[in-house]
C-alpha beads as a LAMMPS data file, in Angstrom:
LAMMPS data file: protein, C-alpha beads

218 atoms
217 bonds

1 atom types
1 bond types

-500.0 500.0 xlo xhi
-500.0 500.0 ylo yhi
-500.0 500.0 zlo zhi

Masses

1 110.0

Atoms # bond

1 1 1 -138.450 -24.795 227.869
2 1 1 -141.701 -22.812 227.784
3 1 1 -142.096 -23.176 224.000
4 1 1 -141.552 -26.949 224.082
5 1 1 -143.928 -27.243 227.017
6 1 1 -146.566 -25.166 225.203
7 1 1 -146.290 -27.363 222.075
8 1 1 -146.652 -30.523 224.141
9 1 1 -149.712 -29.123 225.919
10 1 1 -151.371 -27.988 222.679
11 1 1 -150.790 -31.399 221.077
12 1 1 -152.422 -33.211 223.991
13 1 1 -155.226 -30.670 224.171
14 1 1 -156.077 -30.968 220.490
15 1 1 -156.097 -34.777 220.582
16 1 1 -157.885 -35.202 223.879
17 1 1 -160.335 -32.303 223.813
18 1 1 -160.993 -31.337 220.196
19 1 1 -164.686 -31.471 221.118
20 1 1 -164.993 -31.084 224.866
21 1 1 -168.418 -32.516 225.478
22 1 1 -171.767 -33.203 223.828
23 1 1 -174.717 -33.389 226.166
24 1 1 -176.089 -36.870 226.749
25 1 1 -179.328 -37.377 224.798
26 1 1 -179.124 -33.732 223.701
27 1 1 -181.250 -34.376 220.617
28 1 1 -183.972 -36.189 222.531
29 1 1 -186.952 -34.229 223.845
30 1 1 -187.078 -33.962 227.611
31 1 1 -189.285 -36.625 229.119
32 1 1 -192.372 -35.421 230.958
33 1 1 -191.933 -36.205 234.658
34 1 1 -194.324 -38.777 236.013
35 1 1 -197.049 -37.631 238.391
36 1 1 -197.837 -39.674 241.437
37 1 1 -201.188 -39.624 243.242
38 1 1 -200.883 -38.420 246.814
39 1 1 -204.507 -38.621 247.885
40 1 1 -207.998 -39.756 246.799
41 1 1 -210.875 -37.314 247.388
42 1 1 -214.560 -38.213 247.427
43 1 1 -216.690 -35.827 245.367
44 1 1 -220.343 -35.005 245.895
45 1 1 -221.475 -37.736 243.534
46 1 1 -219.425 -40.308 245.503
47 1 1 -216.852 -40.746 242.736
48 1 1 -213.156 -40.875 243.553
49 1 1 -210.736 -38.330 242.152
50 1 1 -206.962 -38.784 242.394
51 1 1 -205.008 -35.695 243.370
52 1 1 -201.548 -35.679 241.853
53 1 1 -198.338 -33.703 242.276
54 1 1 -195.271 -33.339 240.069
55 1 1 -191.905 -34.812 241.021
56 1 1 -189.276 -32.191 241.954
57 1 1 -187.272 -30.976 238.948
58 1 1 -183.838 -32.472 238.436
59 1 1 -181.612 -29.546 239.351
60 1 1 -178.612 -31.193 237.715
61 1 1 -180.269 -31.425 234.296
62 1 1 -178.891 -29.149 231.583
63 1 1 -181.162 -26.965 229.518
64 1 1 -181.468 -28.255 225.963
65 1 1 -180.238 -25.146 224.179
66 1 1 -178.332 -24.404 221.015
67 1 1 -175.569 -22.493 222.821
68 1 1 -172.124 -23.162 221.357
69 1 1 -168.830 -21.560 222.321
70 1 1 -165.113 -21.971 221.980
71 1 1 -162.024 -21.245 224.046
72 1 1 -158.517 -20.319 222.886
73 1 1 -156.160 -22.935 224.297
74 1 1 -153.117 -20.650 224.495
75 1 1 -154.873 -17.949 226.511
76 1 1 -156.564 -20.532 228.687
77 1 1 -153.344 -22.350 229.540
78 1 1 -151.289 -19.186 230.085
79 1 1 -153.962 -17.623 232.269
80 1 1 -154.890 -20.668 234.362
81 1 1 -153.294 -20.384 237.793
82 1 1 -153.192 -24.152 238.114
83 1 1 -150.950 -24.340 235.055
84 1 1 -148.769 -21.486 236.318
85 1 1 -148.205 -23.282 239.620
86 1 1 -147.537 -26.591 237.865
87 1 1 -144.983 -24.973 235.547
88 1 1 -143.250 -23.300 238.474
89 1 1 -142.994 -26.608 240.331
90 1 1 -141.686 -28.359 237.225
91 1 1 -139.082 -25.672 236.582
92 1 1 -137.837 -26.033 240.179
93 1 1 -137.352 -29.758 239.596
94 1 1 -135.734 -29.084 236.221
95 1 1 -133.144 -26.859 237.898
96 1 1 -132.233 -29.699 240.265
97 1 1 -131.870 -32.112 237.340
98 1 1 -129.728 -29.542 235.532
99 1 1 -127.509 -29.232 238.598
100 1 1 -127.109 -33.021 238.752
101 1 1 -126.152 -33.109 235.089
102 1 1 -123.649 -30.310 235.573
103 1 1 -122.052 -32.214 238.455
104 1 1 -121.742 -35.343 236.319
105 1 1 -120.138 -33.495 233.410
106 1 1 -117.812 -31.460 235.629
107 1 1 -116.618 -34.575 237.432
108 1 1 -115.769 -36.277 234.155
109 1 1 -113.987 -33.193 232.799
110 1 1 -111.902 -32.951 235.969
111 1 1 -110.878 -36.608 235.626
112 1 1 -109.835 -36.021 231.997
113 1 1 -107.810 -32.929 232.896
114 1 1 -106.070 -34.782 235.713
115 1 1 -105.103 -37.582 233.332
116 1 1 -103.790 -35.106 230.760
117 1 1 -101.593 -33.475 233.405
118 1 1 -100.170 -36.817 234.568
119 1 1 -99.996 -38.633 231.243
120 1 1 -96.354 -37.779 230.570
121 1 1 -95.239 -39.391 233.818
122 1 1 -97.295 -42.563 233.400
123 1 1 -96.143 -45.812 231.876
124 1 1 -97.784 -47.184 228.767
125 1 1 -99.734 -49.670 230.862
126 1 1 -100.912 -46.945 233.279
127 1 1 -102.051 -44.710 230.439
128 1 1 -103.966 -47.554 228.831
129 1 1 -105.612 -48.457 232.137
130 1 1 -106.579 -44.828 232.901
131 1 1 -107.975 -44.260 229.418
132 1 1 -110.070 -47.392 229.737
133 1 1 -111.423 -46.134 233.075
134 1 1 -112.247 -42.769 231.531
135 1 1 -114.124 -44.431 228.671
136 1 1 -116.177 -46.404 231.185
137 1 1 -116.905 -43.248 233.158
138 1 1 -117.923 -41.436 229.994
139 1 1 -120.476 -44.153 229.228
140 1 1 -121.754 -43.975 232.801
141 1 1 -122.199 -40.202 232.552
142 1 1 -124.121 -40.651 229.300
143 1 1 -126.436 -43.195 230.902
144 1 1 -127.086 -40.906 233.860
145 1 1 -127.867 -38.044 231.485
146 1 1 -130.377 -40.191 229.603
147 1 1 -131.969 -41.178 232.917
148 1 1 -132.352 -37.537 233.933
149 1 1 -133.828 -36.695 230.530
150 1 1 -136.397 -39.508 230.754
151 1 1 -137.287 -38.436 234.274
152 1 1 -137.861 -34.862 233.116
153 1 1 -140.006 -35.962 230.163
154 1 1 -142.110 -38.283 232.309
155 1 1 -142.592 -35.619 234.966
156 1 1 -143.562 -33.020 232.361
157 1 1 -146.088 -35.375 230.744
158 1 1 -147.563 -36.283 234.138
159 1 1 -147.841 -32.648 235.167
160 1 1 -149.474 -31.678 231.879
161 1 1 -151.974 -34.541 232.015
162 1 1 -153.025 -33.742 235.576
163 1 1 -153.624 -30.079 234.781
164 1 1 -155.563 -30.874 231.597
165 1 1 -157.769 -33.354 233.415
166 1 1 -158.672 -30.703 236.005
167 1 1 -159.317 -28.125 233.293
168 1 1 -161.470 -30.466 231.220
169 1 1 -163.550 -31.437 234.225
170 1 1 -164.183 -27.823 235.185
171 1 1 -164.938 -26.785 231.595
172 1 1 -167.590 -29.493 231.539
173 1 1 -168.993 -28.156 234.808
174 1 1 -169.069 -24.647 233.359
175 1 1 -170.751 -25.840 230.180
176 1 1 -173.488 -27.689 232.042
177 1 1 -174.097 -24.851 234.479
178 1 1 -174.459 -22.361 231.648
179 1 1 -176.479 -24.497 229.249
180 1 1 -173.891 -25.019 226.526
181 1 1 -174.495 -27.766 224.038
182 1 1 -170.905 -27.683 222.797
183 1 1 -167.581 -26.069 223.755
184 1 1 -164.732 -26.292 221.245
185 1 1 -160.987 -25.754 221.524
186 1 1 -159.304 -23.199 219.262
187 1 1 -155.639 -24.206 219.089
188 1 1 -152.714 -22.766 217.078
189 1 1 -152.716 -25.884 214.900
190 1 1 -155.955 -24.685 213.329
191 1 1 -158.666 -26.815 214.928
192 1 1 -161.126 -23.957 214.361
193 1 1 -160.488 -21.954 211.202
194 1 1 -162.991 -19.239 212.088
195 1 1 -165.262 -18.398 214.964
196 1 1 -167.346 -15.332 215.702
197 1 1 -165.975 -13.308 218.598
198 1 1 -169.278 -13.463 220.455
199 1 1 -168.786 -17.240 220.663
200 1 1 -165.375 -16.810 222.314
201 1 1 -165.951 -17.629 225.993
202 1 1 -162.270 -17.954 226.935
203 1 1 -162.357 -15.188 229.559
204 1 1 -165.525 -16.550 231.147
205 1 1 -164.199 -20.104 231.332
206 1 1 -160.827 -18.862 232.610
207 1 1 -162.545 -16.937 235.405
208 1 1 -164.451 -20.091 236.363
209 1 1 -161.268 -22.190 236.315
210 1 1 -159.283 -19.780 238.480
211 1 1 -162.139 -19.289 240.935
212 1 1 -162.508 -23.051 241.379
213 1 1 -158.730 -23.506 241.692
214 1 1 -158.459 -20.770 244.316
215 1 1 -161.282 -22.330 246.337
216 1 1 -159.485 -25.696 246.385
217 1 1 -156.263 -24.120 247.666
218 1 1 -157.941 -22.544 250.711

Bonds

1 1 1 2
2 1 2 3
3 1 3 4
4 1 4 5
5 1 5 6
6 1 6 7
7 1 7 8
8 1 8 9
9 1 9 10
10 1 10 11
11 1 11 12
12 1 12 13
13 1 13 14
14 1 14 15
15 1 15 16
16 1 16 17
17 1 17 18
18 1 18 19
19 1 19 20
20 1 20 21
21 1 21 22
22 1 22 23
23 1 23 24
24 1 24 25
25 1 25 26
26 1 26 27
27 1 27 28
28 1 28 29
29 1 29 30
30 1 30 31
31 1 31 32
32 1 32 33
33 1 33 34
34 1 34 35
35 1 35 36
36 1 36 37
37 1 37 38
38 1 38 39
39 1 39 40
40 1 40 41
41 1 41 42
42 1 42 43
43 1 43 44
44 1 44 45
45 1 45 46
46 1 46 47
47 1 47 48
48 1 48 49
49 1 49 50
50 1 50 51
51 1 51 52
52 1 52 53
53 1 53 54
54 1 54 55
55 1 55 56
56 1 56 57
57 1 57 58
58 1 58 59
59 1 59 60
60 1 60 61
61 1 61 62
62 1 62 63
63 1 63 64
64 1 64 65
65 1 65 66
66 1 66 67
67 1 67 68
68 1 68 69
69 1 69 70
70 1 70 71
71 1 71 72
72 1 72 73
73 1 73 74
74 1 74 75
75 1 75 76
76 1 76 77
77 1 77 78
78 1 78 79
79 1 79 80
80 1 80 81
81 1 81 82
82 1 82 83
83 1 83 84
84 1 84 85
85 1 85 86
86 1 86 87
87 1 87 88
88 1 88 89
89 1 89 90
90 1 90 91
91 1 91 92
92 1 92 93
93 1 93 94
94 1 94 95
95 1 95 96
96 1 96 97
97 1 97 98
98 1 98 99
99 1 99 100
100 1 100 101
101 1 101 102
102 1 102 103
103 1 103 104
104 1 104 105
105 1 105 106
106 1 106 107
107 1 107 108
108 1 108 109
109 1 109 110
110 1 110 111
111 1 111 112
112 1 112 113
113 1 113 114
114 1 114 115
115 1 115 116
116 1 116 117
117 1 117 118
118 1 118 119
119 1 119 120
120 1 120 121
121 1 121 122
122 1 122 123
123 1 123 124
124 1 124 125
125 1 125 126
126 1 126 127
127 1 127 128
128 1 128 129
129 1 129 130
130 1 130 131
131 1 131 132
132 1 132 133
133 1 133 134
134 1 134 135
135 1 135 136
136 1 136 137
137 1 137 138
138 1 138 139
139 1 139 140
140 1 140 141
141 1 141 142
142 1 142 143
143 1 143 144
144 1 144 145
145 1 145 146
146 1 146 147
147 1 147 148
148 1 148 149
149 1 149 150
150 1 150 151
151 1 151 152
152 1 152 153
153 1 153 154
154 1 154 155
155 1 155 156
156 1 156 157
157 1 157 158
158 1 158 159
159 1 159 160
160 1 160 161
161 1 161 162
162 1 162 163
163 1 163 164
164 1 164 165
165 1 165 166
166 1 166 167
167 1 167 168
168 1 168 169
169 1 169 170
170 1 170 171
171 1 171 172
172 1 172 173
173 1 173 174
174 1 174 175
175 1 175 176
176 1 176 177
177 1 177 178
178 1 178 179
179 1 179 180
180 1 180 181
181 1 181 182
182 1 182 183
183 1 183 184
184 1 184 185
185 1 185 186
186 1 186 187
187 1 187 188
188 1 188 189
189 1 189 190
190 1 190 191
191 1 191 192
192 1 192 193
193 1 193 194
194 1 194 195
195 1 195 196
196 1 196 197
197 1 197 198
198 1 198 199
199 1 199 200
200 1 200 201
201 1 201 202
202 1 202 203
203 1 203 204
204 1 204 205
205 1 205 206
206 1 206 207
207 1 207 208
208 1 208 209
209 1 209 210
210 1 210 211
211 1 211 212
212 1 212 213
213 1 213 214
214 1 214 215
215 1 215 216
216 1 216 217
217 1 217 218
């Protein structure tokens, strides 16, 4: 289950976040903040001089740097506590679905065994009627199994999407806070063929993700 889940996550991650973010207007020079006059002072020669002050700096602005980094998707996903909790919750649900499936199959097998034990004492008409009932029950079991499978797939996709959305949002926050122009995803499928180790910021981003996740759980 873990391998299939990992492949599904990597596929979504590569498609959705191949390039995580590129700063808005990153190539444009920063505009000089406008200065507003706050007072007019009379000088000795009776001329007026405007005294100006600068607007407060935008604390949310990101420094226009050339910093680039990448994160390894496998390490990030395996180490993110939010993903660990989501997987644990999904596996608990999967066990319940497995138990339901087992009950369905066992019930059908018991009905078949009962028929086999009684078949010799049944009339031709009774055997035909019972076999027809068993065929109908077999189809019903198959339909219920398909329903459980769809439910599991939908729940897994929903869980994965929710975790990735949280991760992507926080990676963007980390990138802006630390002045990164670009953060890339290194996935097993080969999105990045080579990257210098000093550009690998997986551990730093993972620490940020887990710290933010822990703060939300308090």
